[in-house]
Each structure stands twice: as C-alpha cells, then as structure tokens.
C-alpha positions as CSV (number, residue, x, y, z in Angstrom):
1,X,-21.1,113.0,111.9
2,X,-18.9,115.8,111.0
3,X,-15.2,115.4,110.7
4,X,-12.9,116.8,113.4
5,X,-12.0,120.5,113.3
6,X,-8.3,119.4,113.5
7,X,-6.2,116.4,114.0
8,X,-3.8,116.0,116.8
9,X,-0.9,115.4,114.6
10,X,-1.7,118.7,112.8
11,X,-1.7,120.4,116.1
12,X,1.5,118.9,117.3
13,X,3.1,119.9,114.0
14,X,1.8,123.6,114.3
15,X,2.9,123.9,117.9
16,X,6.4,122.3,117.3
17,X,7.2,125.2,115.0
18,X,5.4,127.8,117.0
19,X,6.9,129.6,120.0
20,X,4.2,132.1,120.6
21,X,2.5,132.9,124.0
22,X,1.0,129.6,125.3
23,X,2.6,127.3,122.7
24,X,4.9,125.5,125.2
25,X,1.6,124.6,127.3
26,X,-0.2,123.5,124.1
27,X,2.7,121.2,123.3
28,X,2.5,119.7,126.9
29,X,-1.2,119.3,126.8
30,X,-1.0,117.6,123.3
31,X,1.0,114.8,124.9
32,X,-2.2,113.9,126.7
33,X,-4.6,114.4,123.8
34,X,-6.5,111.4,122.3
35,X,-8.3,111.4,119.0
36,X,-11.9,110.6,118.6
37,X,-13.8,112.3,121.5
38,X,-17.3,113.4,120.5
39,X,-18.0,115.8,123.4
40,X,-15.9,117.8,126.2
41,X,-17.4,115.3,128.9
42,X,-16.0,112.2,127.0
43,X,-12.6,114.1,127.1
44,X,-13.1,114.8,130.8
45,X,-13.5,110.9,131.4
46,X,-10.5,110.1,129.1
47,X,-8.3,112.5,131.0
48,X,-9.3,111.1,134.4
49,X,-8.2,107.6,133.4
50,X,-5.3,108.5,131.3
51,X,-3.5,111.5,132.9
52,X,-0.4,110.6,135.1
53,X,-1.1,109.8,138.9
54,X,1.0,112.9,139.6
55,X,-1.8,115.0,138.0
56,X,-4.7,113.2,139.6
57,X,-5.3,110.8,136.9
58,X,-5.2,107.0,136.7
59,X,-2.2,106.5,134.3
60,X,-4.1,104.1,132.3
61,X,-3.3,103.3,128.7
62,X,-5.3,105.3,126.2
63,X,-8.8,103.7,125.4
64,X,-10.2,103.3,122.0
65,X,-12.8,106.1,121.6
66,X,-16.2,106.0,120.0
67,X,-15.5,102.5,118.7
68,X,-17.7,100.1,117.0
69,X,-18.3,96.7,118.7
70,X,-19.7,93.9,116.6
71,X,-22.7,92.3,118.1
72,X,-22.9,88.4,117.7
73,X,-25.8,87.0,115.5
74,X,-27.7,85.6,118.5
75,X,-28.1,89.1,120.1
76,X,-28.6,91.1,117.0
77,X,-32.2,90.6,117.0
78,X,-32.7,91.7,120.6
79,X,-30.5,94.8,120.2
80,X,-31.9,95.5,116.7
81,X,-28.5,96.1,115.1
82,X,-25.3,94.2,114.1
83,X,-23.0,96.6,116.0
84,X,-23.1,99.4,118.7
85,X,-20.6,102.3,119.1
86,X,-19.3,102.8,122.5
87,X,-17.7,105.9,124.2
88,X,-14.5,104.5,125.7
89,X,-13.3,100.8,125.4
90,X,-10.4,98.8,126.6
91,X,-10.6,95.6,124.6
92,X,-7.9,93.8,126.2
93,X,-9.6,94.0,129.6
94,X,-13.2,94.2,128.3
95,X,-14.2,97.6,129.9
96,X,-16.5,99.9,128.4
97,X,-17.2,103.4,129.9
98,X,-20.3,105.3,128.6
99,X,-20.7,108.9,129.3
100,X,-24.4,109.4,129.9
101,X,-25.3,113.1,129.4
102,X,-28.5,114.6,131.0
103,X,-29.4,116.2,127.8
104,X,-29.3,112.8,125.8
105,X,-30.9,111.0,128.5
106,X,-34.0,113.1,128.7
107,X,-36.3,110.7,126.9
108,X,-37.4,107.2,127.4
109,X,-36.2,106.3,124.0
110,X,-32.6,107.2,125.0
111,X,-32.7,105.5,128.3
112,X,-34.2,102.3,126.7
113,X,-31.6,102.4,123.9
114,X,-28.7,102.7,126.2
115,X,-30.0,100.0,128.7
116,X,-30.5,97.6,125.9
117,X,-27.1,98.1,124.5
118,X,-25.6,97.9,127.9
119,X,-27.3,94.7,128.8
120,X,-26.4,93.1,125.3
121,X,-22.7,94.2,125.9
122,X,-22.7,92.6,129.4
123,X,-24.2,89.3,128.0
124,X,-20.9,89.5,125.6
125,X,-18.6,89.5,128.7
126,X,-18.0,93.3,128.9
127,X,-17.9,95.3,132.2
128,X,-20.0,98.4,131.2
129,X,-20.1,101.3,133.5
130,X,-22.2,104.5,133.0
131,X,-20.5,107.8,134.0
132,X,-22.4,111.2,134.5
133,X,-21.1,114.6,135.6
134,X,-22.6,114.1,139.1
135,X,-20.8,110.8,139.6
136,X,-17.5,112.5,138.6
137,X,-18.1,115.5,141.0
138,X,-19.0,113.1,143.9
139,X,-15.7,112.2,145.4
140,X,-16.9,108.9,146.8
141,X,-18.8,107.7,143.6
142,X,-15.8,108.6,141.4
143,X,-13.4,106.7,143.9
144,X,-15.6,103.6,143.6
145,X,-15.8,104.0,139.7
146,X,-12.2,104.3,139.4
147,X,-11.3,101.6,141.7
148,X,-13.5,99.2,139.8
149,X,-11.7,100.0,136.5
150,X,-8.4,99.9,138.1
151,X,-9.1,96.4,139.5
152,X,-9.6,95.0,135.9
153,X,-6.1,96.4,135.1
154,X,-4.8,94.8,138.3
155,X,-3.7,98.3,139.5
156,X,-4.4,100.4,142.5
157,X,-4.1,104.1,143.1
158,X,-2.5,105.9,146.0
159,X,-4.9,105.5,149.1
160,X,-3.9,108.7,150.7
161,X,-5.8,112.0,151.4
162,X,-3.2,113.9,149.1
163,X,-4.0,112.0,146.0
164,X,-7.8,112.1,146.7
165,X,-7.4,115.9,146.9
166,X,-5.4,116.0,143.8
167,X,-8.0,114.1,141.8
168,X,-10.6,116.0,143.3
169,X,-8.9,119.4,142.2
170,X,-8.3,117.6,138.6
171,X,-12.0,117.0,138.2
172,X,-13.1,120.3,139.5
173,X,-10.8,122.0,137.0
174,X,-12.1,119.8,134.0
175,X,-15.7,120.3,134.9
176,X,-15.5,124.0,135.0
177,X,-13.2,124.8,132.0
C-alpha cells in the first residue's frame, strides 16, 4: 500500500495560511476530513455517518478507518489469518461497515474472502454491515442501514421528509462528485 499523497494536518496548515480562491471552503471541508480512507466510496460512507445532521449526515463520532482487528486463535484456522483489516470500525459499539465495490467483488474469491471474514467477525460479536453504491443511492435501503447503525449508538435521526430529502441530496452530491 502506498502512503497517502497528503496528511490532513499538512492540508490544514497550508490552508490556514492561504487565502486564495477556495481556501475558505477547503478549511471548512477539512473540519470533516478523516485520515485513512483508501477509496472515494469509503469516504462517502464516512461522510454519511459523520457529517452533521444539518448537512444530511448522522453526526456520529469518527470511526477508525482501515483498522486491523485481531482474530482469536480459535478462529484463525477457519479465517486463515491472525487478523483482518476492516473499512470502518466503531470499537466501543462493535460496529463494522464494509464498502463492497462492484469491481473488487467480481470474482468468487473476493466474495468468499469477504463472506468468511464477515462471518468470523460476527462470531466475535461484531455487527458487520456491507454497503454498496446501490444501497446508498436507494433511499429506503440507506434509511434502513442508517437506522441499524444509529440504534447501536442509542440515537435516532429526524423522521421527517425534510431530513430525508437533505440526506438524499447529500448522497447524490457525494456519489456524483
């Protein structure tokens, strides 16, 4: 894996001293940035769950991103490894979200690998949810996914059409950037 092109702290420092066109918007956007995403779609999922409610997000704390989860010895043989790396993780509430891209999941090996990993994690007590671009774009499915994650935090989102439209617009904008 190659190192990131830039660190958020370096970008913040740069834009703190830069007042050219777009610098103010960059400073605002960097308040919502989280290190460690390995793909644009992981970033979309992170933003959905962490942006403020007034922007259509869920206002959840930042997850750990692309984090290693140790596999207990009794499961290592079945999973074939001592650890797995997961896309988004909230350890305190034992939630893992995995972005499943259509490109990666185009082979039987990839599907089997992810299914085995997810079953092992569930056996360890994690709630593991898969996320696809189609699920994010489908208002009903996205609402269901979001409500399941929010329940684990003991939170609810506004249940009104205005918020639903706000979240719909957010996802449409993020998916079409």
